[in-house]
N, C-alpha and C positions, 0 to 999 in steps of 0.2 A: 504495502499499499504503500502508495506516494503523498505526502501531505505538504511539501513545500507549494509554494508562491511562486512564480512568478512578478517580481515587484512592477515591470512594466503594464500588467493589464488589472492591477491592484487599485480597488475604488479610491478616489481620492481623500476621504473619511481615512480611512486606514493610512493612506501616504504621509497622512498629517501628524503621525503618530499615536493613534489610538487605540496602543496593544491592549490586550485581552490578559487574562494570566496564564489563560490556555496558551499563550505562546512562549510568554518565558517557561513555563513549564517544560513545553513540549522542545523548545528551544534548549535549553539547556539538559536535558535530556542525548539529542543528537547529538553534542560532544563528545558524550561517554566517554566520561572524567569524571569517576566515582567522591571526588576530594572534593571538585568546585559542585556537583550535585549536592551532595548534601548540605554544604556550607550558604547555596541558596535555597533549599527547601527552610534553613534556620531564620535567611534574611526573613523570605518571605512570611514565616508565622511569629517575626517579631514585629515586622511592618506592617503588615495588611491584614484588613477586615477579611474573614474568609467564609465562606458560604461551606455546609455541612458535605456536599458532595466533593469541595476543594480542599477538608481537611479530610478526607477516605485516601485523597489517590495522594497528598503528600506522606502522610501514614504510609500508604502501601509501596512507594519507591521507597521512602525508609526501611523499612521495615527488609524490604528484599534486600536490600543492601548492607544492611549490620546485622539481620540473621543467616543471611542463606547467602550470603558476597554474591549475591548478582546484583548485577544494573541492568533492569527492564529498560528493553526496547521501545521507541515512540510508542511502533505497534500494537503491543503489547497492552501500552497503557489508552490507546485511543480504543481499541476492541471490547477492554474491560469493563473502562468506563464512556461508555456508547453514548448512556444517557447525558452524560453533561457534556461531550464533548460537539455529538450532533452531525458526525459526519462530516462537518464542516473542514477548510482547509485551514492551516494557522501561516501567519506570517514569522520567515527563522530570523532570527535577532544575533546577532554578529554577537560571538563570546565574549565580547571587550564593553558590548553596549546593554547587557543583561542589568547588570546592575543599575544604571542611570532610568531602564525602561521601569522599573519596581519605583524607583522612587517616582515618576512618571503616576504609576498608578495607587501610590500613596497621597501623589496630589490630588488627585482625581476624588477620591473615596473620603479626603480632609473636607474637600470643597462641598462634597454631598453631604455631610457631615455639620458639615457649618451651615449651608441651609437648611437643613432639618432642626438645628439649633435655634436657628432663626427664628423659622415658621409656628413651630414650639412656645417659644418665649413668646411671638407675637398674639398668638390664640389664647396665651395664659394671662399676658400682661394686667386684665383688670382685678384678678385673682393675686396679684403680691402687690407687698410692699416696697415700696421705694427702696429699700436694702435687699430688697432680695433681687428686686428686678438690677440695681447695679452687682451684684452678684453673678448673677448668672451670665449676663455683659461681660463680666471680668472672662470669666470661665470662657465665651465665646472667644472672646480674644487671645486668650492664652493659644491657639490652633495656631501651631507655627506651617502655613504650608507649604513653606518652602525649604525647611532643612533638610539636611541630611537623614537619612533613615536609619542608619549605624549608628553604633556605638562604639565604632571604632575608634583608641586613642591615637592620636598622629604619634609617630615618633619626633625626637629632637633632633633639633640642625644640629644641635653642640654633640655631637659623637667624636671619637679619636678617626680621623683621618689619615691615611698611608703619606698621599700628597696632596695636601686643601690645595694648596697654591696652583697646582695644575688644576684640579677639579675647578677652582674657581674661576683660573683663564678658559677652562672649554664651556662653560655656562654661560659667560662673555661674550662670545665671539658667536652673535650674532647677525640679525640678515641686515642687507645692507640699504642706505636710503636714495642710493643711484648717483649722486652726486656727491665726491670723495671733496669739497670744499666741506658739506653739512658733518658728515661723519667727522672731520679734523676736531671739530667743536662739541657734534654731538656724540660721540661714539658708535658702534654698533647698533642698530637694535636688536635686546637683549631678548629670550622669550621670557614670556609671564607680561608681558608690557602693552598697556594701551598707547597709542599714539595718535599724536594730531596732527593732522595737515590743514591749516584754514586759510582763505585768500575771500576777498570781495568777488560779486559778479565777474569774470569774464577774463579772471589771474592765473587763467591754469594751473587752478589745484586738482581737479579731473586730470588732467593733462599727466600732472606731476603723478598723480595717484597709478596709474595704468603704467605711467613708466617705470614708478618704485615696485610694480605686480612683474613687468617685463624684466628686468632687471636679476629678482629676488628668484621667479623661477628659469632664468637660464643658468643659477646659481648650483639649481637644481633642489632649493624650496618647493612644496606646493602652496600655492596660493589660490584661496576662494575670491575671486570678485565679486559681493553682490552691489548689483548694479539698479540703483533704485532712482533714478536718474536719466542714464541714457538708455537704448536698446543696445542689447547684446551685437545687435550688426553693425551698429556703428564706432562702437569703441575696437571691434576687432579689425574694421575697417582702419581706423586709427593705428591701431597696433601693426597692422599690415605696413601702415606708411612711415611709420617710426621704423621696423625693421628695416623696409629697404633701406632706409634713409642711411641710417650705422652701417648698414654692407654696401651701401655705393661704394663704387671703385673713381664715377667720377660723378661731375654735377647732370652730366645728359643722364643717369639713371633716376637719378632724381623725378618723385612723382609728385605732387601736391596735394591737399585739401582737392581747393579750388577746382583742378583739373579731374577729379572723381567724380566731382557735387556736377560740374556742367559736362561729364561724357566727352571729355574733351583728349582722351592716352589714343593716342595712334597706334596701330598691330604690335609695333616691337615694344609696347609701353603696355601695353595689356599680357602680352606674352609677360612681360618682367612683374609685373601684377601679381599674374597668379604664381610664377616660380617662387617671388618671394613670399605667398601667401602658403605657400604647400613647408617651402623654408623653414616659415614660423611654425607651423602645427609641428614639420620634425623637430626642432628647437628647444617648444615648451609647450606643445599641443598636452603633453601628457600632465606637467606641473604648473599650467594653469588653467583654471577653470571660470568659464566667467558666466555669471548663471544672472538675468535682468526680471522684472518682478513679471515677466510673463511665465515664471518658471518657480519660483519662490514661494513659501508659507511662512510668512512673518507676521501676522497679524497677533499676536503675543508671543510671552516668552517659547512657551514649551513648542508652539510651530515652529520658531526659530530655530527651537535647538534641536528638531526634525530634521531642518532642513540643513542645519552643520553635521550633523552625523550621517546625512544622504551623501553629503560633500565627502565627507572624513572618511564613509565608505568607497566610494568612486576611486578614492586621490591612493588607497591600500588597495584596491583593482588592476591598477591601472599602475602605480610603481613602487611598490609593495612596500608602503609604507605611508602613515595617518599624513592629516591635514597639519599644515606648519603656521600659518598666516589668512586673516581676514583683512579684506578691504574692503571699507563698508561708504560707499559714495552717492548720496552722501548723509550726513545723521539728521540732521533736518526734517527730511522727508516718514521718519519714522514717527513724526507728531501725530499720525493721522491714525495708527492703529491702536488697535483695543488693548491694551494692557492689565493686569490686575488687578493693581491698584487704584484707587479712586486720586484722581488728578483733578487739579482747576485753573490747570494753563497749562499752553503747548510744552514751556520747557520743562515741567517737571516731568511729561513723559519722556522727552529726550533723557532728561538726566537718569528716569528709571534706564533707560535703553545704554547710555553709557556704564550705568554698574553694570549690567546685565553682560557688554562687551568685553568689560576690565576684569569680570569673575572669569569668564571662559578663557582669558590670555592666562587668569592665573592656575584656573583649573580645569580644563578643556573637556565640559560635558561630565563633567565628577567625575573624570578617567584619574585624574594625579599627573595629566598631560599637562605642561605649557604652548603655548601657544603667543605669537604677535597678532594686536588688532590695529589696523590704520584704519583712522575713522578722519572721515571728509568732512569738514564744518567751513562755513560761511561768519564774516566776518561782520558785525555790527556798521551801520552807516556811523556813527561816531566814533569807531577804530580808524571806519578806513580814512574820516577826514584830518584824523591826526597824526594819520602816517604819511597823508597826503602833503604836510606841512615840508617847506625846503627844508628843515633844519632836523628835520625828524620823519624825512623819507623813507618807506620803508620797516622803520620801525613798531614793529606791533607789539603790545604786552600781551601777556595772557590771559589778561582778559578779555582778548575782544573777539572771540565769541559767541555770535547771537543763541539764544532760548536760554540756553544751558550751560550754568557755574559749573555743575559737574565737571563737565568737559577740563575746567580749567585746573582740579584737584584733581582727576584720575589721569590724565594724563601723565607718560613717563618722559614723553618729549613731545613740544609742539613746536611744528615747522612752518610758519609762515613764509607766502607769498605775496609782493605788491606788484605789480605788474607798470615798470616806469614808460611812462608816455613820452614822453624825451626821448627816450632809444626803445622801440617796438622790437629790438630784439635781445633784450637786457631785463633780464625779471631781479626784485629784490629780496633776497631769502634772509629771514629774521630767525632766530632761537631761543626764544623768551623763556620756554623753560626745558631742562638739559640734568636733568639727576644724574646723570652719566656721562656729564660734559660741564661745557660752561659757555654762557653765552657770549658773541660777539662784540666788539665796540657797536663796527660798525656792520650795516646788511650785507650777506655775499652779494656779491656781483655774478648771476649765472646766465649762458648764453641758452636763448629758448626759440626753438623755430617751429612755431606755430602753423605751418602750413606744412609742416613732416610729421606733426603730433607729439617732436623731440625736447627736451632739456638737458643742456648741459653740451658738452665741445661735440663737435662734427669732425672726421677726421678729411669730410670734401671739403671742408671748407677752411683748413688749416691754408695759410700759405704756401708753406713748406712741404707740404705733402707732396710726398710724392709713390705713385700706386710701384712697390718692389716685382710685383711680376711684371711689368713692363721690361724690365729687363732679365727676364729669365725666359725670354721669348728666344728662340732660333732666328738666328740674322742670315735673311735670303742670300746668296750669291750676288758680289757683288754692289750689296749695300754694307754705310757701316754701323758697327756697333755703336747704337744711341748711347749705352751705357759710358763708354770708352771715349766717344767723342765728349760727351758731359765731364767726364773729368780731363778731358783736355782741355777744354773752355774753361775751366776752373782754374788746372794749374796755370795755363795763360796768365787769364786776370791775375794771378796769384804772383807773376812775374811784374808783370807792370804796377800791381799796387806797392810793392817794395823798391 
């Protein structure tokens, strides 16, 4: 009997993380790991409210293991308790995700309990004294809906280590900011941190965000790009143009956004575009996952956690390791979501999301892993006006972000971008907050090539750039070697100069 389900054919309600306890039971059995099965049974019994059939199923599995030293199969359990499983398929949960799924089920049960207590209180409120009502409300408020479901005591960080410094260095070797000068001040992007990219409208914040995603994917890090503002087609097109600009041997190879937008590519440029697209896929296709709002479930924390779990599984299947970084582009659009806490203004909603992503960076999906989160944020008009003043041009403060003050507090590093209207090819970068670095005295000047979706130097525009491959070509009979001609010219100039 085959009970596994093809995820691509699952109803959307199930893909959003509406797991049932039967999914957990059958998934842990399918691991064929007795120790894990026993531990999971204890976690379930300790954490969840169980029906009588569920108690019976768990006791049967445990008894078979402890008394008969036999781990029962999925088929055995499904057949023996067919009245409970009802012949329906189950969702196979990845082993590492089983604890967090149990936590999600607990949260749902707690919410049901919460609602029941409120209903009971409201129906009896006329019969209770003021003190009794206060007591009941205190009892209801004590329900911790989003806390861990286990009583495991964490390890102490202060333990003996044979080479503490090497371990510390290894943890500090993080992801790249994509611009060498930024890393001179801010350092690498360390795992376990939430980081902010902030700028005013039209100041290349999204461009910088996917430049960072591209750079880290090329280094082999697994990056999830949550495109809340643009379509994935637009982002992919810009990535192709950036990749093409980086790989260009000469200016004739460049393809601009305008050329693509207005369909001005000639036959050779179309060929070049297609070639660069496939080269991009080959280089970063398994390490950069781009999902726009058509593919995302993110109306609340549980939906977002399910989305992150699916991305983690995708990377595991394609690269053999999980997710390393998330880019949220952009944070302000999360204000339209429905989260569990009642909020009074948009900024409060974003504050909750910033806290959520910071927690994900420190303890990804409750699995003890650390990742990096980059949040793209909008600056306020007031902050932009201040940063536009001649004496303070580009010098944003860490309080510059609109809507959410939690962004300032939660960020390990905050990088701000200011579009210099005096020079359209320059962007001013400030680092108002850098926990692992320091702030520059003046903004960093970085090259920006908006038409090619690239921030930073491009070798094709360097005046002293010479394509070395030109000198590796065979010289036709009767023709002079261009390299020797160049060297000869330089020697002649040197003699004249002396």
